N, C-alpha and C positions, 0 to 999 in steps of 0.2 A: 504491502498498499506506499500510496505516493505520500509526504511529507503534508499538513496540512497547508503551508503557510503558502505553496501549489495551489490555490486556491483562492489567492489574493486578488480582490478586489482592486488596486490600486490604490486604494484612500489612504495619504498616512496625510500624521496629526497635524501639517497646515493646512488639507485641507478639510479639519470639523467647524462647523462654526463658530467653538466656543474657545477660546484658546486650552493648550495641551502642554507645558511645561514651558511655559514663554521665557521668552527673555530675562525676566524679572522675580522667574522664581530664582532662587540662590541655584549657585551650581551646581555645588554639591549633590541638592536635591533633583537637578534634571535627572543624570541616569536611571535610575529606580523606581521614576516616575513615564521615561520614556519606555521603558523593559516593560513592566505593567501593559502602559498603551499597545503596546504590539503585541505580544500575551492576546489584549484585549480585542482589538486587531486583529485577529486574527482566529479565535473565536466567531463574533460575528458572523463575519465574511462566510466564514461556515455555514451557517447559524441561515445565511440572506442568501447563503448560494443559490439558482434556480434552478441551477438543473440536477443536485445529489437526491439524490433519497433522505427521505426523513432517517432509513434504519443506518445508513452511510450517513449525518451529520453527526446522531445520538455519536456512534462508535468513535469518531471525529473528534467529539468535542471529552468523552470520556478517554482520549487519552492520548488529549493535551493538557488532563486533569493528572490521568498517571504521571507523563512527566513533570509536574508542578512538585509534585504533591513525592517524586521519588521513586518513586511505586513502578517509571522507564525513562528513558533515555529516548527518545522517541521521537520527541517534537522539541526543535530549537527552543523554539518562545520558550516551551516550559521548562525547559534547562536554565535556559539563561534567566526567568525571573528568580524559576525556586535562587537557585545561588545566589544574586544579590540580594534578594531576604530576610537569604539563612546569613551573610553578612551584614545586616541589618537588623539580625535580633527583627525582625516583621514577618507577619505572621499570611501565611496563603488561603487564610477570608475572605478576603473579601474577591478576591480571583472567584475564590468557591461558589459564593454565591453567585457571581457577577455570569458564570458555566453554568447554575442552574438556571437565567435571566434565557440564555439560551436555550438552554437544551423545555423551557419551553416556548420559546419563540419557536421553532417547530414543535412539537405534542397542538396549542392552549391558538388561534385565532382571532375571537374576541372572547371583549373585554365584557358586562354588566351593564357595568355601575361607575362611577368615581372612586367606588372602594377599591374596586378589584383592578382597578386602573393604575391605583395609587399599588395597591402591594406587589404589582410588577416595578412598579419604577424603586420598589425597598428592594426588591433583588437588583434591577437593570441599571439605573443607575444610583444610587444611594451611597453604595457600599466604593464608586468610584470619590467623593466626595470624605469620603471616611477614611482611605485608605490614602489620601494628600494630606489631609488631616496627623493622622499615623506619620505619615514619615517628615512632616515634621518637631514631632510632638508636643501636640496640642491638647488639649486639656477634651476625655469624651464627651464635657461638657454639649461644646462645638456642635454635638450634630445631629440632636434638632435643628438648629438655623439649620446645617449642611446640607443633611435631609432635606427642607425645604426647595432653595437653592436643586437641589439637581434630582428632583423629579422634575422643579417646573422646565426646567433646558434639557429632561425626555422628551416629557409634554409636549413641549414647542414643536421637536423635532418630527413628534408626533402626528403634528398640525401642517410643517412644512409637504412631508409627507402624503398624507392622505389618502389622496389617489393612485399617487405612483405602488406603495401598502397592499394596495388594494387590487390592482389589476396584473401586478408583478406576482406576490407571495400570496393574495388572498388573506389576510392580515389588515385587521382591523382592528383598533385604538381606538375610536373613539367612542366612551358608552352605547352604547346599546340601548339603555332606556335613554338616553337627548337624541338620537335617534327619533326613537318610537315616541317618544314624547312631540318630537315636528311631525311626526305620518309620516318620518320616511324608512325606508327599508337599504343594506348598506346598499345595494348596489349603485344605487346616487354616486354613490361615490368612482365608478364608472366609468364615470363619460369624463367632461374636456375641461365640460365650465361646471360650475357649483349653478343649484339651480338657488333666486330670491331665503329656500325652506332652510338649505342646509347651510346657505350663507349664516346667516344667524343662528342657526346651532352650532357651525363652526365658528362663529365668532362668542355666540355665549361659553362653548370651550377656550378661549382664548383670556375673555373674561373671569372664571373661575383660575385661571392659570394663571396671570396677575395678581390673585389676591395667596395667590399660595405662593409667590417671588416674595410681594411683602413681608409670608411672615420672613426671608431667607432676610432681612435688613441689617438686622441687627450683628450679622457673622462676623462682619469682619472685623468689628469693635472685641468680641471675643477672644479671636485668633492673635497671640504673641507672637509672630516672628510678622515683619510689617511685612515685605513683600510677598508673601501668600495673604496676606491682607491686601494687595496693593491685586493681586491679582484677582482675588476673591471679589472685590469691588470694581474690576474690568469688565469681572463676567457675569455680573446682575445688571446693566449699563448694558448691554450689548441686550440680555433676553430679553430688561423691558424696553431697549427701541422693538425689539421683535412682537415681542407680543399688543405693541402700537400696530404695529402693523400687522398681525393678522383677525385684530377686533375691526378692519376696512377691508381687511383683503380675498383675494377667491384663491387658494393654495392649486384650489387644480390649472384652471388656469393660466395664473401667475408664479413667476417663480419670487416665493416673497422667501430674501433672504439679502445681507448686506453687501454689498464689496468689501472689496480688501482696504478701501479707503472708507468706506461708508464705518469697515469694522476698527481699523488703527485708531480714523478721533472716532468712534462712541469708547473702546476699553479702556483709550487713553486718558481720558476724560469724567472716569471714572476710577483705573487708574491714580492719578491726580489730584482730586478728591481724596481721594481718602491721603492718600499722601502730609498733602493737607492737615486735610481731619485729627490724625498725630502728631505733626507739626505746635499746631495749636490748641490742643484740647487744652481744656486747663486744670492749671496745677493744683493735685489735691494742697488742700487748705497748710498751711506748719503750725506745728500745736509746740508752742511753746511754753513752756512747763513756769505754774503759777507759785507768783509767787511766796516766800512763806512765808504765813507773818507771824510780829511778831510780839 
């Protein structure tokens, strides 16, 4: 059996909607984050491959996990990540959670409601943020805000790709109860232009995603690492801009994405604002010792 990397889509970390180990992140942390990304990218491309049979996808995902945990050396990306995690004293747990999500992508194509979608995000998105926080040695108290941000980023991707996901993979991440409430069926996603009713439905989901994003606003202030706080703030700015676009546009007929220039400008503003916040935040009051009474 050929290596799973042979089935890569060609997408790399510079092609993502949101920064992956950008120059803002401290240099010593970038290799482990990029090794994590490469492992996850191969697994994701296997789960999304248009011609592999479901059984082969699951076998390959199992092989990737075996290489990650040391039961095999057959998948290079798993071996590389395993060794770098070991050298940093980090657990493979977050990568394994993502493999759970990719297996689910192979076997589950519909989500009944928002709660089911968020449960999927708890495996497909939240582990990414938790991993990056662990790499930086941040407190687990940051996880709830990080989870909200990562879920919002994931659902933004689902909205951007909702037509393509349905036409090419038969997957529907738009909650079925939301479609049903608007008298729609999943076939509505298979056309080249959304009906007014479907646009209303998608805009409603974008608005709910915006509320989820708001729950993450405290995250930059919660992390100790200045550069990580700036990176998070850049992501929040990019996500906020995309949510605004998705609240008014039709992802079936339009490419709802930011250009490289827009990403640089929007993300750069977000990062700069976080840096300024840290530079000019109020200093804690100086407690002078009380004069001793005579």
